[in-house]
N, C-alpha and C positions, 0 to 999 in steps of 0.2 A: 615458096613451099619446096619442102625437101621430101622426095619421093623415096621410101626405103622400100629394098627389093631383097631385104634378108633379116633374120632374127638380129637383134641386139645382143641376145645372151649366148645362144649355141651356133648362131650363123647360117641357120636353116633357110634355104630357099622356098622351103614348104609353107606358104602361108595361105591363110582363108580370110575371106572376108566375114566380119562378124556382124555389123550393124552401121546404120547411118544413125549418129547422135546429135543431140544440141546441147546448148550451153544454156542449162536449167538454172544453174545458181546464181549467176550474175545477170544474164539473159543477153549476152552478145549474138547478133544474127550471124547466121551460117550453118552449114551441114558439114558436119567432120565424120570420117570414116574410121572406125575401129578395123584393124585386122589381129588376126591371133595367128602365133607359131603353132604349127601341127606337133611339133617335136618336143618342146619344153612350155607351151600354152603361156608364153608371155604375150600380152595384148598390148596393142601399142596405136597411137593416132597417125593415120598413112592417107595422103601426106601430112607432114608436120611443118608447123611455121618456122620460119629460120629466127634466128635470136631477136633480130630487128622487128620482125612481123608480130613475134609472140609478145612484145612488151605492151602492146594496145590492148592485149586481152586482161591485163590487170589494171584494177582500179587502184586508186591512190590509197584506200585504206583496206587493199587486200590483206596486207599485214599489218595492218594499224594496231599499235599497242598504247595506249595513252596513260599519260601519268597522273590525269586524275581519277583516282579510282573509288567506287563508292563504299560504303560501309562493308556491305555484304563481298564486294570483291577482295577487299583487304583482308577478312576473314578468311575466304577461300584460299588466298595466295598464302597467309601465314599456315594454315592447315596443310596445304601441299607441300609447302617447304619443310614442315616438321616431318611429314611423311618421307620427302625425298632425304631428309637428312639419315632418318632412321633407316631406310633402306639402304643408303650407300655404305652405312657403318656395319650394318649386320646383313651382308648377303646370305650367310648361311641360313640364317632364320628368316629371311624374307617372306616364307610363304604364310607366315601368320599373318602379314597385311592383307592378303586376300580377304575381303574382296577389294581392296584399297588399292592395291599395288596397281591396277588398270589406270589409276589418274595420274600417275608419275612416270617421269622418264627414268629409264636404267642408266647407272653409272658405277664406275668401279674407282674406290679411293684408293690411289697411289700416292704415299706420302713424298713430296717434292717433285710429281710427276709432272709431265708436260701435257696439257689438254688443247684439243682443237675442237671446235663446234662450227661446222659448215653451214652455212646460212642462218647465222646467229641472231640476226634481227637487231634488236637493241641491247643485246647483251645478257639478257635478265637470266638465263640458264646458267651462263659462265659466272655472272656475280654470286649466283645462289651456291656455285660448286666452290666459290673462292670462301665463301661464308663456312661451307663445311669442311674445306680442306685448304686453310691457309697457304700451307707450305707449296701448294702448286702453281705452276705458270700456265696462265690463261690465255689463249688464241682465238680468233674467229674471222671467218671471212663473211661479208654481206653484199650483196650486190644492190641492195636497196639503200633508202636514206636511214641515216640513225644521227643520234646527237654525238658528237665525237667528243667534245668537252666531256660529257656525261660520263662516256666509256674511258675517257682517260683518268677522270676523277675517281673512277671505281678500279684502277689499275691492270684494266683489259687491255689486250693488244688486238687490236680489231683493224682488219683491212677491208676497204671499201673495193669490192670487185668480185671475180670469180676465183675460185680455188688455184686456178692455172695462174692467175695475175699474181699470187702470193709468194710464187718461187722460194717454198719452204725447202730447208736442208733435207737430205737423204737421212732416214731413219731418226726423225727429230721428234715426234710426237708417242707418249704411251698411251694415250687415248684419243680417238677420234670418233666424234658422233654428227649423225644426219637426221635430223628429226624431220620427218614428212618434209624432206628436200630432194632427195633423189628421184622422185617420180617427175620431178620437174626439170630434170637435166637432159638436155637435149643428146650428149655423148657419154651413156654411162660406163661404155668400157674404157673408154679414155679416164675418166674421172677414178674408175677403179684402179688403176693402173697408177694414178696419180697417188691416190689415198696409201696404196701399198708401198709406193717408192718413200713418201714421207713418214710413215709408220713404223717404229722400232720392231727389231725381233721380238717376239712374244708379246706384241701390244696389242690392244683390243681395238676393233672397229665395229661401233655399234650403229645400225641403219634400222630407221622405223619408217615404214611405208603403208598405205591401205592395202588391206589383205583381199586379193580376188578370189580367194579360197575361203571365202565369208557366206554365210547364210542370207547375208542382206544381199549380196551382189546375186546369189542364185535366185532368191526372189524377187527382185526389183530390175535386174538387168540393164537395161541402158537408162534406166531413170536411176540409179545405185548413186547417191549423193556423192560419193569420195571418187567417181570417175572425172568430175569437175574438168571435164574437156571445155577449152583446147588448153589450159594451162599445165594439165597433167599429162605428160605425152607418154608415159610409158606406165603400164598397169601390172603389179608383181603380185606373187603369191608366197605363202611359205614354200611351196615347192620349188618354184624356179629361183627362188633368193639362196637356196641351197646349190643350185644347179651353178649359180654364179659365182658364190663362194669357192665353191670347188675348182671353177675354170681358173681362178685366180691364186689357186693354191692356199685359201685359208682354210683354217679348220674352222667348221660351221655348226659344231655339235656344242659348242660351249653353253649357249644358252639360247631359247627363243621364248620371247613371251608375247600374250596376244591381248588386245585391247587397248583403248586409249579413251579419254574423257568425254568422246564425242559420238561414242557408238549409239547412244539413246537417240540423240540428232539424226543420225544416218537413216534410221527407222523413219523416224518423224518427217524429215524433208524427201525422202525418197518415196514414201506414200503420197506426199503433196505432189511432188512431181507426175506420179502416175495419175492423180486425179486432175491435174493442170492439162496433160496431154489428152483428156477425154472431154473436158468441158472448155479449152481455150485459156490463154491467158497464163500468168505465173503467180500461183497463189502464194509459194514461199516467196518471192520477192516483195509482195505486198504485205504480207504478214510480218517478215523483217522489218521493212519501215516503219511498220506501226508499232513494233516491239521497241526499235531504237527510239523512238518517239515517246516511250513509256505507255503505251497503252496497257494499264492493270489488267484487263480481262484477258486480251491475247496472251499476256506473259503467265498468267494464273493458268490458262488452257494449257500452253507449252509444259508449264512447270509439271502440271498433273500428268501430262504424256510422258514426261522426262522421267517422273519417279514410277508410274507404272512399269515403263519398259526397263526399269533397272534389273530387277531379277533375271529377265531374258538375256540382258546382254551379258550378265557375269556368268550365267550357264554357259553361253555360246563362248566366251574366252577360256572358260575352264575346259571344254570340249575340243579347243582348238578351231574353232570356227568364227573368233570374233573378226571385227572389221578393220582392224589394225593389227600388223604384225612388228615386232621387234627382234633384229636376229642379232648376236654378238658372234664376231668372229675374230679368230685370233691369228697373227701372222706368224 
């Protein structure tokens, strides 16, 4: 385990203990300590597992993406792709997509541009971007398993490993994206330095993370679904992301967006974590297993709660208190 004695953003040694938390999402045993920087309010796991120790906390299906989609999944994927395409090509009028804009990742179209997706999984986002902007070049890095033949068949350039393993050239990419990857990174400052090195002048860096400055975290605290300890090592907010951008001389006022497709899930699961802490066991894990097995009754209840919470999550995103935040930085 690695003990941190100073903040990973501002370098302050003025740290305070927040709470002892548990792995409610997957159920690994252990107590995990959260600390917060009193200066910039970055919260982080302390001590943190080493890279080797951290691997045991990821199940084989943590990032699972299946090729066998149900009819509903295919419909949702096509719907999301259509929104993504419209959003990417119409940034100036993207506000008319509200309330649907929270369901898609932000991106900027640059003809003949060079794109990098860090933590790209099976390359689905890169493939969609290639369909939207065929003239671009698309690269990715992914430490986990993926189908290399499928990646090559789609004309993508994906390296198995970390960003540092890739050894990209200086000033190489026009756009770099990290979608819910940055909170898993054990060395955020080193990663930011590397991102800045390989990004072109006036290039765009897009980082999406869970937002600690959200109503859900303020309500649920250590039971907040998106703490996801011990896999999430650092817990950011819209406020300290701006500090981070300034520290590395990025312009951070390009754009900030709030919300993502699991905002409703955050409220549902965080509430279940609270109940579990009172009565024992882990309700979410049991219900999730039943949904995975196709329990129609549980799926219908979950679907009802999801729809019922949608107006609240849309309002929170509009008020900038959504569960996730996406920041656009320009070099």
